[in-house]
C-alpha positions in Angstrom: 8.8 13.9 -9.0 8.4 10.2 -8.7 5.4 9.0 -6.7 4.3 5.5 -5.8 0.9 4.8 -4.2 0.0 1.3 -3.1 -3.6 0.0 -2.7 -5.4 -3.3 -2.3 -4.3 -4.4 1.2 -6.7 -5.7 3.7 -7.6 -8.6 6.0 -8.2 -12.0 4.6 -8.4 -15.5 5.9 -5.7 -18.1 5.3 -6.1 -19.5 1.8 -7.6 -16.4 0.5 -6.4 -14.0 -2.2 -5.6 -10.3 -2.6 -4.4 -8.1 -5.4 -2.1 -5.3 -4.6 -1.7 -2.3 -7.0 0.9 0.4 -7.2 0.3 3.5 -9.2 3.5 5.0 -10.5 3.9 8.6 -11.7 6.8 10.7 -12.7 9.0 7.7 -13.5 10.1 7.8 -17.2 13.2 5.6 -17.3 13.3 2.9 -20.0 15.6 0.6 -18.0 14.3 -0.2 -14.6 13.6 -2.7 -11.8 10.2 -2.6 -10.2 9.2 -4.7 -7.2 7.3 -5.5 -4.1 8.8 -5.7 -0.6 7.3 -6.5 2.7 8.1 -5.9 6.3 6.5 -8.0 9.1 6.4 -6.8 12.7 9.8 -7.2 14.3 11.5 -8.2 11.1 13.6 -6.6 8.4 12.1 -5.5 5.1 12.6 -8.1 2.4 12.1 -8.1 -1.3 9.5 -10.7 -2.5 9.1 -10.1 -6.2 10.5 -8.0 -9.0 10.0 -7.4 -12.7 12.4 -5.5 -14.9 12.2 -3.6 -18.2 12.9 -6.9 -20.0 9.8 -8.3 -18.4 11.7 -10.8 -16.3 9.9 -11.7 -13.1 11.7 -13.0 -10.0 10.3 -14.3 -6.7 11.6 -15.4 -3.4 11.1 -19.1 -2.7 8.4 -18.5 0.0 6.0 -16.9 -2.5 6.9 -18.5 -5.8 3.9 -20.3 -7.2 1.5 -18.3 -5.0 2.2 -14.7 -6.0 2.3 -13.2 -9.5 3.8 -9.8 -10.4 2.7 -7.9 -13.4 2.7 -4.4 -14.8 0.3 -2.4 -16.9 2.5 -0.1 -18.9 -0.5 1.8 -20.3 -1.7 2.6 -16.8 1.7 2.9 -15.2 0.6 0.4 -12.6 2.4 -2.5 -10.9 0.4 -5.4 -9.5 0.9 -8.3 -7.2 -1.6 -11.1 -7.3 -1.4 -13.0 -4.0 -3.1 -16.4 -3.7 -3.2 -19.1 -1.0 -2.2 -16.5 1.5 -0.8 -17.7 4.8 -0.6 -16.0 8.2 3.2 -15.6 7.7 2.4 -13.3 4.7 1.1 -10.7 7.2 3.1 -7.6 6.7 3.2 -4.1 5.3 3.8 -4.3 1.6 5.7 -1.7 -0.3 6.3 -1.1 -4.0 9.5 0.4 -5.2 11.3 1.2 -8.4 14.9 1.8 -9.5 16.2 3.2 -12.8 18.3 0.1 -13.4 17.2 -3.4 -14.4 20.4 -4.8 -12.9 19.0 -4.0 -9.5 16.6 -6.9 -9.9 19.5 -9.3 -10.3 21.3 -7.8 -7.3 18.3 -8.4 -5.2 17.8 -11.9 -6.3 21.5 -12.6 -5.6 21.3 -11.1 -2.2 23.9 -8.5 -3.1 21.7 -5.7 -2.0 19.0 -5.6 0.6 16.8 -2.8 -0.8 18.6 -1.1 -3.6 15.6 1.0 -4.8 15.6 4.7 -5.2 11.8 5.3 -4.9 9.3 3.8 -2.5 5.6 3.9 -1.7 4.3 4.3 1.8 2.9 0.8 1.9 -0.3 -1.1 2.3 -1.1 -3.5 5.1 -1.9 -7.1 4.5 -3.2 -9.2 7.4 -3.9 -12.9 7.0 -5.8 -14.6 9.8 -5.6 -18.3 10.6 
């Protein structure tokens, strides 16, 4: 059974930083897309960053240069380092995985909105102005 558990959310002032983590268990596929999504109040869930089994990282324009995705294969953990946070980054953040690296390309191209098979329950990030 695949389980994803996010942690690291909290409240921070604008310009601050947070590091999100996602502990992944039960996922043993060699070909995959892993990523972070977020959903702000009243808005649809959007993907913000992915990393695939070839270690290719992708970001949406609004977070590129501020956020960094990484994975620790030894600990089966996905991370999202978030710097220079802005009030518009306030949202529930979710990690997700899919057993196909191609999903990362589909997300970047806008050909799928979510496309992931497995999801965590989320961690809340609040950025105050």
